[in-house]
N, C-alpha and C positions, 0 to 999 in steps of 0.2 A: 788576654785576648790575643790573638796572632794576628799580624800585620795581612791585609788583603792585598791581591794583584788585580782581581777582577770587582768589577761594580755589579751587585747582585739586584736588578730593579724589580721591586716587590708591589707594583702597581700605582695608581694616583687614587687619592681620597682627597675630602673636601677642605678637612679641617685637621692642624696640627697635632692634637690629641689623639686622632685617629690613626699617624703615623707609628705610633712608640710600639704597639705589638708585632709591628712587621719589622721591627729594627733589632736582630738578634747577635747578630756577628757582625766584625769589621767589613766593611765593603755594601752590607745593606744599603738599600735607599728605596725613598718613597716620594712621589710627585703629588705636592698640593696644588690641586688647580681650581679655581673658583671662575668659570668665564673663560681662564688665562692661564698659565703655568706661575704660579704666584713664589714655590718654593720647594728647592730639591731637600730633603732630610736625608742627613747621610750618617752612617755609624762610621766614626772616623777611620781610614782603612790603614792609620800606623797600628790600630789594637790597643789602644787607649781607653777604649770602652764607650767614649761620648759620641752621643749624638748630636749634630749641631746644622741649622738652616743653610743653604746657599740660594740668597737672594735671586731670583730670575725676574723681578718686575721693576723695572726701571723707575716706575711712579713712587717707589717704598725707598729710592736711594740707590747707590752704586749696583748694579745689579750684572752677572754673568747670563752669557747666552747659553741656552739649552739647544742642542742640536741631535736630530732622532735621524739614524740610518737604515739603510736596510737592515729586516729581520730587527726593528728598533732598539738597534744598540746606540745609548747613549755618550753624548760627548758635552764637556762645559768647558766653556770658553770664557777667559783666561783661566791659566791655572789657580788653584786654590790654595791659600795661604792663610792658617788660622793665626790670628793674632793672639791670641788667649789660648790656656790649655797646654795641649802638648805641643802646641805650634808647630805642626806639620803643613808640609809645603808638596802638593803633587798634583799632578793633571790627569783627569778623567778623559779617555778618548775611546770610544766605540768599545765601551766597556771595559776597557783596561784602564788599570791605575798603574801611574809612575811615581813613585815616591822621590822626591830629590833626595839625594843622598843614600838610597838603596837601590833601587833598580832604574833610576832615569837615564842610565847608561842604554838600556832598551829601546831607546828613543824610536831608532832605526827600524827595528824590526817588529815595532807592534802589529801590523797587519797585512796582508796581502796587498801588493801594490795594484791590483788589478781595481780596487774600488776608490783608488785615488783620481782626483782630476788629472787629465793628460797634461805632461811635462811643457807641452806646446802652449796649451792654454796660459800657464802659469809665465811661460817664458815670455809671451807677447803683451802681458801687462808690466815687465819688468821695464823700467828707464834705463835710456842709453848713458843719461847723465843722471848722477846723483841717487838717491836710495830712495826704495819703496817698504816699507813695513809689511810683512806677509801676512797681517792680519787684513790691510786695506785690499790687499792681492785678493784673499779669501772673500772678503764683502764682493768683490768688482765680479768674480765668478760664482758666485753664490754656492763657494764651498767652505767644507770644514777648515778654518785657521791651521789646526794641528797637521792636516795632510797637505795642505799648502806649505808650511815649512818644510817637511819633512822632503817635498819637490824640491823645492827650492835648497837644499841643502845638499840633496842628489846632483843639481845642477851646479853647484859648488865644485863638488869633488869631481864631476865631470869637466871642469875647466870653462864652463859657458856663463858662469856667474859668479858675481861677487858678495861678500856679505861683509857689511861694518862690523866696526868693534867698539868694544867697550860699552857706551850707553845706544850704541846704534846696530848692537848684536842683534838680529833678526830682522834687519833693514837688508834689502838687495838691490842689485842693479847686475846690469847686462856688463860684460866685459869689454 
């Protein structure tokens, strides 16, 4: 099976066994929903052929957040790092898949900037002293975290913002 660069969403079902017929190629996905989103079942984008669940229900343990954008494009936060099987690590962002070690350098070219929050809205959340995680900024302005990370990195390149190093990578503050 070939690795996938895009998520192909095949709809919503109510039970896990109903998802399997829809998962034929890497990057295929089905949402399991019973009153609320429970799982996103994904055919691994690396091409290994395994289907695995991404938990979306915090009542069932550690959970990812699912965001739906214009045109129903799906984003999952944080990144997915499989701890078994192929051990793939990837981002699902507006139906695009960035596999770490394969196409993660494409992060800044994921989609048109017109869909992102304004740089000013992001900048206003940044502290003058210390650093703040991009996920916290996203929550404060009700934005997709990967969008905010992209804006923060653009502001760093423009010289307006600083990013932490080491364990504080992904944390930002005003210069």
